N, C-alpha and C positions, 0 to 999 in steps of 0.2 A: 226797724225802719219801715214806715208805712208808705209803700209805693202805690200810686194810682195809675191806671192804664187808661188811655184814651186814643181815639183815632187822631191822626195828624190833621192840621189845618194849614191853609196856604201860608199863613203868617209864621208857621213853624219851619218852613223850608230852610231858611238860613241857618238855624240852630242844628237842624238835621245834617246839613252838608258840613257844618263845622265839625260835628262828631265823626262823620264818615272820613273826613280828611285828617283827623287827629290820631294817626298811627303811621307806622313806617310805610305800609303798602298803600294806605289811603292817601297819604301825602303825595304819592307818585301818580295817582290816577284821578284825584278830585281837584277841582278848581274852586277853592274857598277864597273868594275875592269879592270886592264890593264895586259895583253891583254883581250879584251872582249871574252866571250865564243863564240865558233864557231857557236852555235845555233842561235845567233842573225844574223850572216851573212847568214846562211842558210835560215832563215825566210825572210830576206830582198830579197834574190835571188828569192824565191818563189813568194813573193808579186810583185816584179819588173817584173817578167816574165808573170804575170797573167793580161790580159787586163781588167779584172773586179775588179781589186784592184788598189787603188791609195794611196800612202803614201805621203801626202801633207805637205809641210813645209811652215811656215810663216817666212819671213825674213825681218829684219829691218836693212837697210844699210849693206847688205850682211851677217849679223849675224842671225843665226837660233834662233828664239824666240818662235816657236810653232810647233806642229806636230799633225797630225790626220791621221787615216787610214779610207778610205771610200771603202766599198765593194758593188758592184752592183750585185744583185741577181735576176734572173728571177723566177717567181712563176707561178703556174697554177691558183692560186687564183687571184682575181681581173682581170679575163678574160685574164690571161697570162701576167699580169703586172710585171714590174720591180720595185724593191725598193732598196734604198741605206741604208746601215748600217754604222753609224759612230762609231768608236772605238778609244781607245788610245789617247784621246785628252789631250794634255798638253801644258802649256805655261811655258817658263823659269821663274824661281822664281823672277828674277830681273825685270820682266815686268808685273807680275800678277796685275790685277785690272786696267789695262790700255786699255781694250777693244779688246785685241788681240784675246782672246778666242771667243768673239762674231763675230769677222771678220772671224776667222777660220770656225766657224759653218756656217756663211753666205756663205762662199766660197763653202763649202760642199753642201749646198742646191742648189746653182747655178749649180754645177757640176751634181747634181741629176736631175735637170730640163733639163739640156743639154742632159743628157743620156736618157731622156724620162721616168724617174721614177715617179710613182704616190704617193710615200710615202718615207719619210725619218724616220728612226728609230735609236734609240740608247739605251744603257743601262747605268746606273750609279750605283755604289755600294751604298747600303743603309748606309754604314758608312760615306758617303760623302753628308750630307744633304745640304751643300752649293752648291754642284754641281747640285743636284735636283732643287734647287731654281733657279740657273743660267739657266738651260735648260727650266724651266717653263717660265722665263722672256723672252726667245727667241721664245715662242709660242708652245713648246712641251707640251704634256699632258701625264700624267701617266695613260694611258687607259688600260694597261694590267699588269698582275702580271708576272714578269719574273722568270724563274727557271733555275738552272744550276746543273749539276752533275759533280763533279770533278773526273777526272780519274787518 
């Protein structure tokens, strides 16, 4: 299966939100409706204008079948090193289990290496044990306990 990767464009936002909403947790927190709430377009504009953020799409024969956001952050730790954070990984329900998620993550790792990052990190919701297993199979380790504060 030949997957092509590209940066998202404004006209892709609706398909991206559709994928984000197409699972149990996403359906509870996203608003995939027509028209889409303006907040999605505002977020896209902020991501698209930030050189340290990439909203990456996986495409199969021009069809968008996956998405992820990769954020590159400089830190004073690790001697001023950079790290990449992967968020919002989704594949279209029609192609789940076909290796597209693995290819997406592989692409993000390649981008992180290209940008000189020393570390790639991600979080996954504890309500998604299959996602935790997926990331472990790709070489990620649950070395830290993550915490969040909802505002």
